[in-house]
Every structure is written in C-alpha cells, then in structure tokens.
N, CA, C, O and the ligand as a Tripos MOL2 file, in Angstrom:
@<TRIPOS>MOLECULE
protein
  229   227    58     0     0
PROTEIN
NO_CHARGES

@<TRIPOS>ATOM
      1 N           0.8180   -1.2080    0.0000 N.3       1 MET1
      2 CA          0.0000    0.0000    0.0000 C.3       1 MET1
      3 C           0.8630    1.2750    0.0000 C.2       1 MET1
      4 O           0.4490    2.3150   -0.5110 O.2       1 MET1
      5 N           2.0320    1.1770    0.5630 N.am      2 ILE2
      6 CA          2.9670    2.2990    0.4850 C.3       2 ILE2
      7 C           3.4760    2.4020   -0.9570 C.2       2 ILE2
      8 O           3.8920    1.4080   -1.5520 O.2       2 ILE2
      9 N           3.4360    3.5980   -1.4970 N.am      3 THR3
     10 CA          3.9240    3.7900   -2.8540 C.3       3 THR3
     11 C           5.3880    3.3800   -2.9480 C.2       3 THR3
     12 O           6.2250    3.8370   -2.1700 O.2       3 THR3
     13 N           5.6810    2.5210   -3.9000 N.am      4 GLY4
     14 CA          7.0450    2.0760   -4.1080 C.3       4 GLY4
     15 C           7.4260    0.8530   -3.3030 C.2       4 GLY4
     16 O           8.5350    0.3390   -3.4510 O.2       4 GLY4
     17 N           6.5200    0.3710   -2.4440 N.am      5 CYS5
     18 CA          6.8030   -0.8110   -1.6350 C.3       5 CYS5
     19 C           6.1110   -2.0240   -2.2380 C.2       5 CYS5
     20 O           4.9030   -1.9960   -2.4760 O.2       5 CYS5
     21 N           6.8500   -3.0670   -2.4820 N.am      6 ASN6
     22 CA          6.2790   -4.2630   -3.1030 C.3       6 ASN6
     23 C           6.1570   -5.4320   -2.1420 C.2       6 ASN6
     24 O           5.8520   -6.5530   -2.5470 O.2       6 ASN6
     25 N           6.3960   -5.1630   -0.8710 N.am      7 GLU7
     26 CA          6.3400   -6.2580    0.0890 C.3       7 GLU7
     27 C           4.9050   -6.5780    0.4810 C.2       7 GLU7
     28 O           4.0110   -5.7390    0.3730 O.2       7 GLU7
     29 N           4.7080   -7.7890    0.9290 N.am      8 LYS8
     30 CA          3.3830   -8.2660    1.2890 C.3       8 LYS8
     31 C           2.8680   -7.5430    2.5340 C.2       8 LYS8
     32 O           3.5870   -7.3940    3.5230 O.2       8 LYS8
     33 N           1.6140   -7.1000    2.4690 N.am      9 ALA9
     34 CA          1.0130   -6.4240    3.6160 C.3       9 ALA9
     35 C           0.6100   -7.4430    4.6710 C.2       9 ALA9
     36 O          -0.1300   -8.3840    4.3830 O.2       9 ALA9
     37 N           1.0890   -7.2580    5.8730 N.am     10 GLU10
     38 CA          0.7760   -8.1970    6.9480 C.3      10 GLU10
     39 C           0.1170   -7.5290    8.1390 C.2      10 GLU10
     40 O          -0.4370   -8.2040    9.0070 O.2      10 GLU10
     41 N           0.1740   -6.1970    8.1840 N.am     11 LYS11
     42 CA         -0.3320   -5.4770    9.3410 C.3      11 LYS11
     43 C          -1.3340   -4.4270    8.8990 C.2      11 LYS11
     44 O          -1.2440   -3.8920    7.7940 O.2      11 LYS11
     45 N          -2.2870   -4.1400    9.7690 N.am     12 THR12
     46 CA         -3.2910   -3.1270    9.4790 C.3      12 THR12
     47 C          -3.3000   -2.0810   10.5890 C.2      12 THR12
     48 O          -3.2980   -2.4060   11.7760 O.2      12 THR12
     49 N          -3.3100   -0.8310   10.1730 N.am     13 LEU13
     50 CA         -3.4150    0.2700   11.1220 C.3      13 LEU13
     51 C          -4.5910    1.1470   10.7040 C.2      13 LEU13
     52 O          -4.9410    1.1980    9.5250 O.2      13 LEU13
     53 N          -5.2040    1.8390   11.6710 N.am     14 ASN14
     54 CA         -6.3110    2.7020   11.2690 C.3      14 ASN14
     55 C          -5.7950    4.0100   10.6700 C.2      14 ASN14
     56 O          -4.6060    4.3200   10.7300 O.2      14 ASN14
     57 N          -6.7160    4.7530   10.1000 N.am     15 LYS15
     58 CA         -6.3150    5.9100    9.2930 C.3      15 LYS15
     59 C          -5.6840    7.0350   10.1090 C.2      15 LYS15
     60 O          -5.0810    7.9460    9.5420 O.2      15 LYS15
     61 N          -5.8140    6.9810   11.4260 N.am     16 SER16
     62 CA         -5.1880    8.0350   12.2210 C.3      16 SER16
     63 C          -3.6680    8.0150   12.0850 C.2      16 SER16
     64 O          -2.9890    8.9790   12.4400 O.2      16 SER16
     65 N          -3.1490    6.9150   11.5720 N.am     17 TYR17
     66 CA         -1.6990    6.8170   11.3800 C.3      17 TYR17
     67 C          -1.2280    7.4870   10.0900 C.2      17 TYR17
     68 O          -0.0290    7.5630    9.8200 O.2      17 TYR17
     69 N          -2.1760    7.9660    9.3050 N.am     18 LYS18
     70 CA         -1.7760    8.6080    8.0480 C.3      18 LYS18
     71 C          -0.8680    9.8050    8.2810 C.2      18 LYS18
     72 O           0.0530   10.0520    7.5030 O.2      18 LYS18
     73 N          -1.1260   10.5470    9.3480 N.am     19 ARG19
     74 CA         -0.2890   11.7250    9.5890 C.3      19 ARG19
     75 C           1.1330   11.3280    9.9480 C.2      19 ARG19
     76 O           2.0800   12.0670    9.6800 O.2      19 ARG19
     77 N           1.2790   10.1400   10.5650 N.am     20 VAL20
     78 CA          2.6200    9.6480   10.8470 C.3      20 VAL20
     79 C           3.3380    9.3230    9.5390 C.2      20 VAL20
     80 O           4.5190    9.6230    9.3660 O.2      20 VAL20
     81 N           2.5940    8.7010    8.6230 N.am     21 LEU21
     82 CA          3.1510    8.4240    7.2990 C.3      21 LEU21
     83 C           3.6370    9.7030    6.6350 C.2      21 LEU21
     84 O           4.7240    9.7480    6.0580 O.2      21 LEU21
     85 N           2.8200   10.7310    6.7260 N.am     22 GLN22
     86 CA          3.1870   12.0010    6.1040 C.3      22 GLN22
     87 C           4.4300   12.5770    6.7480 C.2      22 GLN22
     88 O           5.2940   13.1430    6.0770 O.2      22 GLN22
     89 N           4.5070   12.4250    8.0580 N.am     23 GLY23
     90 CA          5.6850   12.8990    8.7760 C.3      23 GLY23
     91 C           6.9520   12.1790    8.3560 C.2      23 GLY23
     92 O           8.0480   12.7330    8.4350 O.2      23 GLY23
     93 N           6.7950   10.9370    7.9080 N.am     24 LEU24
     94 CA          7.9390   10.1530    7.4550 C.3      24 LEU24
     95 C           8.1870   10.3070    5.9510 C.2      24 LEU24
     96 O           9.0580    9.6490    5.3800 O.2      24 LEU24
     97 N           7.4030   11.1900    5.3230 N.am     25 ASN25
     98 CA          7.5050   11.3940    3.8760 C.3      25 ASN25
     99 C           7.1930   10.1300    3.0790 C.2      25 ASN25
    100 O           7.7640    9.9000    2.0130 O.2      25 ASN25
    101 N           6.2840    9.3180    3.6040 N.am     26 LEU26
    102 CA          5.8290    8.1380    2.8750 C.3      26 LEU26
    103 C           4.4950    8.4570    2.2150 C.2      26 LEU26
    104 O           3.6360    9.1110    2.8060 O.2      26 LEU26
    105 N           4.3350    7.9880    0.9900 N.am     27 LYS27
    106 CA          3.0750    8.1970    0.2800 C.3      27 LYS27
    107 C           2.3370    6.8670    0.1700 C.2      27 LYS27
    108 O           2.9510    5.8040    0.0760 O.2      27 LYS27
    109 N           1.0160    6.9480    0.1830 N.am     28 ILE28
    110 CA          0.2360    5.7280    0.0090 C.3      28 ILE28
    111 C          -0.5230    5.7600   -1.3150 C.2      28 ILE28
    112 O          -0.8610    6.8250   -1.8340 O.2      28 ILE28
    113 N          -0.7770    4.5880   -1.8370 N.am     29 ASP29
    114 CA         -1.4250    4.4830   -3.1380 C.3      29 ASP29
    115 C          -2.9070    4.8480   -3.0960 C.2      29 ASP29
    116 O          -3.4870    5.2530   -4.1030 O.2      29 ASP29
    117 N          -3.5150    4.6970   -1.9090 N.am     30 PHE30
    118 CA         -4.9540    4.9580   -1.7740 C.3      30 PHE30
    119 C          -5.1910    5.9460   -0.6320 C.2      30 PHE30
    120 O          -5.4910    5.5380    0.4900 O.2      30 PHE30
    121 N          -5.0560    7.2480   -0.9160 N.am     31 PRO31
    122 CA         -5.1180    8.2600    0.1380 C.3      31 PRO31
    123 C          -6.4440    8.2660    0.9080 C.2      31 PRO31
    124 O          -6.4880    8.7270    2.0480 O.2      31 PRO31
    125 N          -7.5170    7.7640    0.3040 N.am     32 ASN32
    126 CA         -8.8180    7.8090    0.9720 C.3      32 ASN32
    127 C          -9.1860    6.5160    1.6840 C.2      32 ASN32
    128 O         -10.3020    6.3800    2.1840 O.2      32 ASN32
    129 N          -8.2710    5.5800    1.7310 N.am     33 ALA33
    130 CA         -8.5660    4.3040    2.3770 C.3      33 ALA33
    131 C          -8.8320    4.5030    3.8740 C.2      33 ALA33
    132 O          -8.2520    5.3810    4.5150 O.2      33 ALA33
    133 N          -9.7120    3.6740    4.4050 N.am     34 LYS34
    134 CA        -10.0510    3.7830    5.8320 C.3      34 LYS34
    135 C          -9.0110    3.1020    6.7120 C.2      34 LYS34
    136 O          -8.8440    3.4450    7.8830 O.2      34 LYS34
    137 N          -8.3260    2.1460    6.1340 N.am     35 GLU35
    138 CA         -7.2910    1.4360    6.8860 C.3      35 GLU35
    139 C          -6.0050    1.4110    6.0790 C.2      35 GLU35
    140 O          -6.0090    1.5190    4.8530 O.2      35 GLU35
    141 N          -4.9160    1.2670    6.7980 N.am     36 LEU36
    142 CA         -3.6110    1.1810    6.1460 C.3      36 LEU36
    143 C          -3.1130   -0.2490    6.2460 C.2      36 LEU36
    144 O          -3.0470   -0.8150    7.3370 O.2      36 LEU36
    145 N          -2.7680   -0.8230    5.1240 N.am     37 HIS37
    146 CA         -2.2340   -2.1790    5.1080 C.3      37 HIS37
    147 C          -0.7440   -2.0900    4.8050 C.2      37 HIS37
    148 O          -0.3260   -1.6000    3.7570 O.2      37 HIS37
    149 N           0.0310   -2.5730    5.7470 N.am     38 LEU38
    150 CA          1.4750   -2.3370    5.6760 C.3      38 LEU38
    151 C           2.2700   -3.6240    5.7940 C.2      38 LEU38
    152 O           1.8550   -4.5770    6.4540 O.2      38 LEU38
    153 N           3.4150   -3.6290    5.1440 N.am     39 CYS39
    154 CA          4.3390   -4.7460    5.3300 C.3      39 CYS39
    155 C           4.9910   -4.6030    6.7100 C.2      39 CYS39
    156 O           4.9000   -3.5570    7.3530 O.2      39 CYS39
    157 N           5.6300   -5.6520    7.1340 N.am     40 LYS40
    158 CA          6.2690   -5.6600    8.4540 C.3      40 LYS40
    159 C           7.2530   -4.5080    8.6270 C.2      40 LYS40
    160 O           7.3130   -3.8640    9.6750 O.2      40 LYS40
    161 N           8.0110   -4.2740    7.5830 N.am     41 ARG41
    162 CA          9.0730   -3.2720    7.6740 C.3      41 ARG41
    163 C           8.4970   -1.8700    7.8780 C.2      41 ARG41
    164 O           8.9590   -1.1320    8.7470 O.2      41 ARG41
    165 N           7.4960   -1.5030    7.0860 N.am     42 HIS42
    166 CA          6.8980   -0.1870    7.2340 C.3      42 HIS42
    167 C           6.0710   -0.0850    8.5100 C.2      42 HIS42
    168 O           6.0070    0.9760    9.1300 O.2      42 HIS42
    169 N           5.4450   -1.1800    8.8980 N.am     43 TYR43
    170 CA          4.6800   -1.1770   10.1400 C.3      43 TYR43
    171 C           5.5850   -0.8340   11.3190 C.2      43 TYR43
    172 O           5.2350   -0.0130   12.1660 O.2      43 TYR43
    173 N           6.7410   -1.4680   11.3610 N.am     44 LYS44
    174 CA          7.6880   -1.2280   12.4360 C.3      44 LYS44
    175 C           8.1770    0.2240   12.4100 C.2      44 LYS44
    176 O           8.3000    0.8730   13.4490 O.2      44 LYS44
    177 N           8.4500    0.7140   11.2030 N.am     45 MET45
    178 CA          8.9060    2.0870   11.0300 C.3      45 MET45
    179 C           7.8890    3.0760   11.6050 C.2      45 MET45
    180 O           8.2430    4.0200   12.3110 O.2      45 MET45
    181 N           6.6320    2.8340   11.2840 N.am     46 ILE46
    182 CA          5.5750    3.7350   11.7180 C.3      46 ILE46
    183 C           5.3200    3.6170   13.2130 C.2      46 ILE46
    184 O           5.0940    4.6130   13.8990 O.2      46 ILE46
    185 N           5.3580    2.4010   13.6980 N.am     47 ARG47
    186 CA          5.1470    2.1890   15.1260 C.3      47 ARG47
    187 C           6.2540    2.8770   15.9300 C.2      47 ARG47
    188 O           5.9800    3.5160   16.9460 O.2      47 ARG47
    189 N           7.4730    2.7480   15.4830 N.am     48 ASP48
    190 CA          8.5880    3.4010   16.1690 C.3      48 ASP48
    191 C           8.4500    4.9210   16.1290 C.2      48 ASP48
    192 O           8.7360    5.6060   17.1110 O.2      48 ASP48
    193 N           8.0060    5.4400   14.9760 N.am     49 ALA49
    194 CA          7.8190    6.8840   14.8400 C.3      49 ALA49
    195 C           6.7210    7.3640   15.7810 C.2      49 ALA49
    196 O           6.8390    8.4240   16.3970 O.2      49 ALA49
    197 N           5.6520    6.5780   15.8880 N.am     50 MET50
    198 CA          4.5450    6.9350   16.7600 C.3      50 MET50
    199 C           4.9990    6.9520   18.2110 C.2      50 MET50
    200 O           4.6220    7.8350   18.9810 O.2      50 MET50
    201 N           5.8000    5.9850   18.5700 N.am     51 ARG51
    202 CA          6.3250    5.9120   19.9370 C.3      51 ARG51
    203 C           7.2070    7.1330   20.2260 C.2      51 ARG51
    204 O           7.1450    7.7050   21.3150 O.2      51 ARG51
    205 N           8.0130    7.5190   19.2610 N.am     52 ALA52
    206 CA          8.8770    8.6930   19.4220 C.3      52 ALA52
    207 C           8.0360    9.9470   19.6130 C.2      52 ALA52
    208 O           8.3690   10.8000   20.4360 O.2      52 ALA52
    209 N           6.9440   10.0650   18.8540 N.am     53 LEU53
    210 CA          6.0510   11.2220   18.9710 C.3      53 LEU53
    211 C           5.4380   11.2670   20.3640 C.2      53 LEU53
    212 O           5.3850   12.3220   20.9970 O.2      53 LEU53
    213 N           4.9800   10.1220   20.8300 N.am     54 ARG54
    214 CA          4.3660   10.0620   22.1580 C.3      54 ARG54
    215 C           5.3730   10.4220   23.2230 C.2      54 ARG54
    216 O           5.0450   11.0720   24.2150 O.2      54 ARG54
    217 N           6.6170    9.9880   23.0070 N.am     55 GLY55
    218 CA          7.6700   10.2570   23.9730 C.3      55 GLY55
    219 C           7.9580   11.7430   24.1450 C.2      55 GLY55
    220 O           8.5000   12.1700   25.1640 O.2      55 GLY55
    221 N           7.5860   12.5230   23.1290 N.am     56 ASN56
    222 CA          7.8500   13.9620   23.1830 C.3      56 ASN56
    223 C           6.7510   14.7350   23.9080 C.2      56 ASN56
    224 O           6.9160   15.9200   24.1990 O.2      56 ASN56
    225 N           5.6620   14.0920   24.1920 N.am     57 VAL57
    226 CA          4.5260   14.7750   24.8370 C.3      57 VAL57
    227 C           4.8280   14.9960   26.3150 C.2      57 VAL57
    228 O           4.0030   15.5550   27.0370 O.2      57 VAL57
    229 ZN          6.4550   -1.6420    2.9840 Zn       58 ZN58
@<TRIPOS>BOND
     1     1     2 1
     2     2     3 1
     3     3     4 2
     4     3     5 am
     5     5     6 1
     6     6     7 1
     7     7     8 2
     8     7     9 am
     9     9    10 1
    10    10    11 1
    11    11    12 2
    12    11    13 am
    13    13    14 1
    14    14    15 1
    15    15    16 2
    16    15    17 am
    17    17    18 1
    18    18    19 1
    19    19    20 2
    20    19    21 am
    21    21    22 1
    22    22    23 1
    23    23    24 2
    24    23    25 am
    25    25    26 1
    26    26    27 1
    27    27    28 2
    28    27    29 am
    29    29    30 1
    30    30    31 1
    31    31    32 2
    32    31    33 am
    33    33    34 1
    34    34    35 1
    35    35    36 2
    36    35    37 am
    37    37    38 1
    38    38    39 1
    39    39    40 2
    40    39    41 am
    41    41    42 1
    42    42    43 1
    43    43    44 2
    44    43    45 am
    45    45    46 1
    46    46    47 1
    47    47    48 2
    48    47    49 am
    49    49    50 1
    50    50    51 1
    51    51    52 2
    52    51    53 am
    53    53    54 1
    54    54    55 1
    55    55    56 2
    56    55    57 am
    57    57    58 1
    58    58    59 1
    59    59    60 2
    60    59    61 am
    61    61    62 1
    62    62    63 1
    63    63    64 2
    64    63    65 am
    65    65    66 1
    66    66    67 1
    67    67    68 2
    68    67    69 am
    69    69    70 1
    70    70    71 1
    71    71    72 2
    72    71    73 am
    73    73    74 1
    74    74    75 1
    75    75    76 2
    76    75    77 am
    77    77    78 1
    78    78    79 1
    79    79    80 2
    80    79    81 am
    81    81    82 1
    82    82    83 1
    83    83    84 2
    84    83    85 am
    85    85    86 1
    86    86    87 1
    87    87    88 2
    88    87    89 am
    89    89    90 1
    90    90    91 1
    91    91    92 2
    92    91    93 am
    93    93    94 1
    94    94    95 1
    95    95    96 2
    96    95    97 am
    97    97    98 1
    98    98    99 1
    99    99   100 2
   100    99   101 am
   101   101   102 1
   102   102   103 1
   103   103   104 2
   104   103   105 am
   105   105   106 1
   106   106   107 1
   107   107   108 2
   108   107   109 am
   109   109   110 1
   110   110   111 1
   111   111   112 2
   112   111   113 am
   113   113   114 1
   114   114   115 1
   115   115   116 2
   116   115   117 am
   117   117   118 1
   118   118   119 1
   119   119   120 2
   120   119   121 am
   121   121   122 1
   122   122   123 1
   123   123   124 2
   124   123   125 am
   125   125   126 1
   126   126   127 1
   127   127   128 2
   128   127   129 am
   129   129   130 1
   130   130   131 1
   131   131   132 2
   132   131   133 am
   133   133   134 1
   134   134   135 1
   135   135   136 2
   136   135   137 am
   137   137   138 1
   138   138   139 1
   139   139   140 2
   140   139   141 am
   141   141   142 1
   142   142   143 1
   143   143   144 2
   144   143   145 am
   145   145   146 1
   146   146   147 1
   147   147   148 2
   148   147   149 am
   149   149   150 1
   150   150   151 1
   151   151   152 2
   152   151   153 am
   153   153   154 1
   154   154   155 1
   155   155   156 2
   156   155   157 am
   157   157   158 1
   158   158   159 1
   159   159   160 2
   160   159   161 am
   161   161   162 1
   162   162   163 1
   163   163   164 2
   164   163   165 am
   165   165   166 1
   166   166   167 1
   167   167   168 2
   168   167   169 am
   169   169   170 1
   170   170   171 1
   171   171   172 2
   172   171   173 am
   173   173   174 1
   174   174   175 1
   175   175   176 2
   176   175   177 am
   177   177   178 1
   178   178   179 1
   179   179   180 2
   180   179   181 am
   181   181   182 1
   182   182   183 1
   183   183   184 2
   184   183   185 am
   185   185   186 1
   186   186   187 1
   187   187   188 2
   188   187   189 am
   189   189   190 1
   190   190   191 1
   191   191   192 2
   192   191   193 am
   193   193   194 1
   194   194   195 1
   195   195   196 2
   196   195   197 am
   197   197   198 1
   198   198   199 1
   199   199   200 2
   200   199   201 am
   201   201   202 1
   202   202   203 1
   203   203   204 2
   204   203   205 am
   205   205   206 1
   206   206   207 1
   207   207   208 2
   208   207   209 am
   209   209   210 1
   210   210   211 1
   211   211   212 2
   212   211   213 am
   213   213   214 1
   214   214   215 1
   215   215   216 2
   216   215   217 am
   217   217   218 1
   218   218   219 1
   219   219   220 2
   220   219   221 am
   221   221   222 1
   222   222   223 1
   223   223   224 2
   224   223   225 am
   225   225   226 1
   226   226   227 1
   227   227   228 2
@<TRIPOS>SUBSTRUCTURE
     1 MET1         2 RESIDUE 1 A MET
     2 ILE2         6 RESIDUE 1 A ILE
     3 THR3        10 RESIDUE 1 A THR
     4 GLY4        14 RESIDUE 1 A GLY
     5 CYS5        18 RESIDUE 1 A CYS
     6 ASN6        22 RESIDUE 1 A ASN
     7 GLU7        26 RESIDUE 1 A GLU
     8 LYS8        30 RESIDUE 1 A LYS
     9 ALA9        34 RESIDUE 1 A ALA
    10 GLU10       38 RESIDUE 1 A GLU
    11 LYS11       42 RESIDUE 1 A LYS
    12 THR12       46 RESIDUE 1 A THR
    13 LEU13       50 RESIDUE 1 A LEU
    14 ASN14       54 RESIDUE 1 A ASN
    15 LYS15       58 RESIDUE 1 A LYS
    16 SER16       62 RESIDUE 1 A SER
    17 TYR17       66 RESIDUE 1 A TYR
    18 LYS18       70 RESIDUE 1 A LYS
    19 ARG19       74 RESIDUE 1 A ARG
    20 VAL20       78 RESIDUE 1 A VAL
    21 LEU21       82 RESIDUE 1 A LEU
    22 GLN22       86 RESIDUE 1 A GLN
    23 GLY23       90 RESIDUE 1 A GLY
    24 LEU24       94 RESIDUE 1 A LEU
    25 ASN25       98 RESIDUE 1 A ASN
    26 LEU26      102 RESIDUE 1 A LEU
    27 LYS27      106 RESIDUE 1 A LYS
    28 ILE28      110 RESIDUE 1 A ILE
    29 ASP29      114 RESIDUE 1 A ASP
    30 PHE30      118 RESIDUE 1 A PHE
    31 PRO31      122 RESIDUE 1 A PRO
    32 ASN32      126 RESIDUE 1 A ASN
    33 ALA33      130 RESIDUE 1 A ALA
    34 LYS34      134 RESIDUE 1 A LYS
    35 GLU35      138 RESIDUE 1 A GLU
    36 LEU36      142 RESIDUE 1 A LEU
    37 HIS37      146 RESIDUE 1 A HIS
    38 LEU38      150 RESIDUE 1 A LEU
    39 CYS39      154 RESIDUE 1 A CYS
    40 LYS40      158 RESIDUE 1 A LYS
    41 ARG41      162 RESIDUE 1 A ARG
    42 HIS42      166 RESIDUE 1 A HIS
    43 TYR43      170 RESIDUE 1 A TYR
    44 LYS44      174 RESIDUE 1 A LYS
    45 MET45      178 RESIDUE 1 A MET
    46 ILE46      182 RESIDUE 1 A ILE
    47 ARG47      186 RESIDUE 1 A ARG
    48 ASP48      190 RESIDUE 1 A ASP
    49 ALA49      194 RESIDUE 1 A ALA
    50 MET50      198 RESIDUE 1 A MET
    51 ARG51      202 RESIDUE 1 A ARG
    52 ALA52      206 RESIDUE 1 A ALA
    53 LEU53      210 RESIDUE 1 A LEU
    54 ARG54      214 RESIDUE 1 A ARG
    55 GLY55      218 RESIDUE 1 A GLY
    56 ASN56      222 RESIDUE 1 A ASN
    57 VAL57      226 RESIDUE 1 A VAL
    58 ZN58       229 GROUP 0 **** ****
C-alpha cells in the first residue's frame, strides 16, 4: 500500500496513522482508504515513529 513498496502487507493500522506516514515522507497508493495495510518493515517504522512522537509529549 505504500507507494514504491512491493512487500506483502501483513499489518493493518487505522487511518489516524496517516499523519505519521506524512511525517515520514511516505506516500500511500490509496489516500482515501479507511485502513492502512502495511508490510512488516513499514509497520515497524511507523510504530517506532509513533512511539517517538508520544515520547515527546
Ligand atoms: Zn512496505
């Protein structure tokens, strides 16, 4: 679902994570999708970024 990523999607995140994607300069193929389907690698990337954001609060 990530533009340019050909790996198999194994994880699903809700759309509130889209802003994290934008923060990481990642683009998705379906901007209006309700859920994000991500490969393991991108899922981990986003989860780590989200944790870092929370850590700054
Ligand atoms: Zn990926």
